[in-house]
N, C-alpha and C positions, 0 to 999 in steps of 0.2 A: 462205133465200128472202126476197126483198124485198117482193113484192106478189103476191097470188094472187086471181084473180077467180072461181075455181070452174070448173065444167064448161062454162059458156057460152063461155068463151074457149078456143080450141084452138091458140093460138100462144104459144110460149115462147122466151125468150132464156136460154141457159145460160152464165153467166159463170164461167170456170174460171181459178183462180189456182194457183200452186205452193203457196201457203199460208204461214202463220207461226204459231208458238205464242205470239207476243207480242200480247196483246189490245189494248194501246195503239195499236200501229201498224195492226192490222186496222181499228180505228175510224177512223183518220186516212186510210187508203188504200183498202182493198178495199171497205169500207162506202160510202165516198164515190163511188167509180167505179160501183159497182152502183146506188147511188141516182141518179146522173146518168143512167145507162142507163134505169132505170125511169121517170124523169121525161121523158126524150126519146122513148121508144118506148112510149107509154101503151097501145097495143093488144096488147102482149105482157106475159105474166107473166114475172118474172125470178127465176131460181134460181141457186144457188151450188154449186160443186164445187171441191175441191182435188185436185191431182195428186200431192202428197206423201203417201204412205200413212203415213209415219213421223209427220208433223205431225198427220194425222187421229187417229192413235192417241194422241199426246201430249195433244191438246186434250180428248179423251174422258177420258183417265186423270186429268189434272190439274184440269180444270174441269167435266167432264161435258158438254162441248159436242160435239154430234154434227154432223159435216160429212161429206157423201157424196162418194164417188168419182164421176167422170164417168159411168161405166157404170151406177152405182146410180141416179143422177138420171134417166138416159134410160130405165131400166127403169120407174121411177115415172111418168114422163111418158107412156110408152106405155100403161101400165095406166089412166091417168087420161084417155086419149082425145085427147091432143094430136096434131095433124096436122103442124104446121110448127114446126121447131126451128132456131134459129140460135145457133151457139156462138161466143162471143167469149173467146178466151184473153187473159189479162192478163200473159202471159209477155213478156219483153223480146226474146228471139231465138227463132228456129225450131230449137231444139235437141232434146234427148232427150225433154223433157216434151211438146213439140209433136208429136213422133213418136208418143208415147203417145196423145195426143188423136186424131190422124189414124187410128191403128189402131182406136180405139173407134168413130169415125165410120164406117169401112169396115164394121165388124161390124153396126152398128145402122141403117145407111142404109135397109135394106129395111123397117124397122118404121114409117117415117114417109113421108108424102107429100112433104115437103120437109125435108131435114136438111143445112144448110149450115154450113161452118166458115169463120169469119173468120180474120184473121191476127194474129200477135203485133205488138208495138209497131214493131219494125224488120223489114221484109220486102222491100218494093219500093223501088227508086229508078230512075225513068225519067221520060219527059216528062210523064206523066199522074199517076202516084202517086209522091210524093216523101216517103217515110217518114223517111228520114235527114235531109233538109233541114228537114222540119217539126219533127223532134226538136231539131235544132240551134237553130232559131228559138224553140222552146219554152223552151230553157235560158235564153235572154235575159230571159224574163219572171219568173224567180224566183231566179236565182243572185245572190249578193252580189258586189261588186266584189273582184277579186283579181288579183295579178300573173300567177298561173298556176292551173290547175285540173287535178286528177287524178280522173277518173271511174273508180271501181272497181266492176267487175262481178263476177258469180259466176265466170265462166269455165266451160269445158267441154272434154271430149275429143272431142266430136261435131264433124263437119266445119263446123258452123255457127259455130265459133270465128272463122271468117273475117269474121263480122259486125263484130267489134271492129276489125279492120284496115280494113275498108271505112269504118266510121264515122270512124276516125282520118284517113283520106285525104280524106273529104268535109269534115271539120272544117278541114283545111288548105286545101282549095279555097275555103272560106268565110272565109279570113283569120283562123282561130282556131288558129294554131300553138301558142298557150299552153294549149290544151286537150289533155291526154294521156289515153289510155285504158289501163287496167290491169285485171287480173283476179286474183281470189283463188286460183283453180285454173287452171293452164294458161298460155297466152300471150295478151297480154303480161304478164310477171311484174313484181314490184316492182323487180327488178334492171334489167329493160328500161326501166322508167319512169325510174329514177334516172339511167341513162345519157343519156336524152333530155333530162331536166331540166338536167343539167350542160352538155350540148351547147348548149342554148338559154339558158344562164346565168340560169335562173329560181331564185330563192331563197325567195320567199314563195308558198306554195301553199294552196289550199283543197281538201280531200278531199271528194269528192261520191259517195255511194253510187249506183252505176249499177244500182239495184235498185228494184223496185216498192215494197217495204216496208223500213222501217228496223228490222229484226228482229235476230236473232242475228249474222248476218254483219256488218251495219252497226255494231252496238254493240260487238262483240268483235273480229272479224277486221280491221275498218277503223279503228274509233275507240277500241279498247280500250287499256288501260294496260300490258298484257303486252308483253314485249320483241319478240314476233313479230308484233305488229299493224302495219298499214301506217303508222299514225301514229307509233308508236315507232321503226320502222325508218327512216322518213324524217327524223325528228328526230335520230336517231343519226348520220345521214349529213349533218347540217349544214343541213337545211332548216327554215324557219319554217312551222309547220303549223297551219292552222285546219281544223275539221271542220264541214261542213254536214250535220248529222245528221238528214236527212229522206229518206223514201222518195219516189220519183218519183210515186207514186200520190197524194201529198198535193196535187198542183198541177193547177189547172183546165186548163192548156194540154196536159197529158198526158191528162186525161180526154177532152178534145176530140179527141185523136188516136184514141183507142179508139172514140169515138162515130162518127168519120168512117169508120174501118175497118168498123164494124158497118153503117153506112148503105150503104156501097158493096157489102157482101155481101148485104144484104137486097134492094137494087135490082138485083143481078146484074151490076154494073158490072165486077167483077174475076173473075167466075165462070170457072174453068178457066184463068186466066192463070198461066203458069209451071208448068202441069201437063201430063201426057200421058195419053192414053187407051190407049196401046199396052200390051198385056199384060192389060188389064182383062177381056177375054172369057175368056182362059186361066184367070185367077184365079176367075172366076165358075163355070166348068165343072168345077173340081176339087173 
C-alpha cells in the first residue's frame, strides 16, 4: 500500500501487477507507477496486489515480504468500509492474468457500491482510444538510437497473443518497419524474428524487454549469457546485439498511459466498451 488515509476515505485504487521477485526492479517500476497514481488521484487510497501466486510465495519465503492476491485486498477493503474501488492492472496485454482479475471482479462486484476495472497497457485502438499508437509514441521518448529493435514480450497461449501481431502491424503503419515483436513463449518466436530481420537486412539490433519489469525473464531469457537466451541466439546467427535492460515501468511515458487508462475508467468514459451484457442475467440466477 502506498498511502492510507484511514476510515474517513472510502475510495481506493487497487494496482495489480503480475509481480516479480527482483526487488531492484520493483523499486524502479511498480513502486514508481503506484507512486504516480497516488500523486495524481489524491482522493483515493492506493493498494497493491500481485496476480502471480508463485512470486507472492517467493517474496515471502526469501525476504519476508507480504504481498496480497487481488481477492485478499478486496476482502480487506470490504471489511474496512470502502465503497468505491477502481482497479488498474499493470499487465501489458489482456491475457490469462487479466482474465483472473475479471473473474475476481465478477465475484466481488456485489460487495461495493462501485467496483470498476480499468484496462491493461494495450487494449483499445480506435478513433478515440489509441493505446497502441500511444505506446509507439512513448517508445520514442526513451529508446536509444539503433538500426533495428526487437521488443521481446512474455508470450501466451491465450487468444490475446494476437496483441503482438496487432502491435507489429500498427508499428509498420507508423513507418517503424525496423521494430520487430517477439515473445519468449509462443508466437512470434525468435526464429520468426530472425527471418524478418534477414528479410529487412538489419544487422545491428537493440533488444528491448516488452515487459513491465526487468526481472528474471529480462535478465536471463532475453539478456542472459546462456546459449538459449535471445541475446546469445541472435549473436550466434550473425547479428550485432545491444540490450536495453529496462522494464517499461521505468519510464514516465508509460506511467502516463496507465494514468490515462485509470482516469477514463473513473470518469466512466470507456465503461462497457467492448463488453456485452448478454448472458449476465442467466449467470446471476444460477
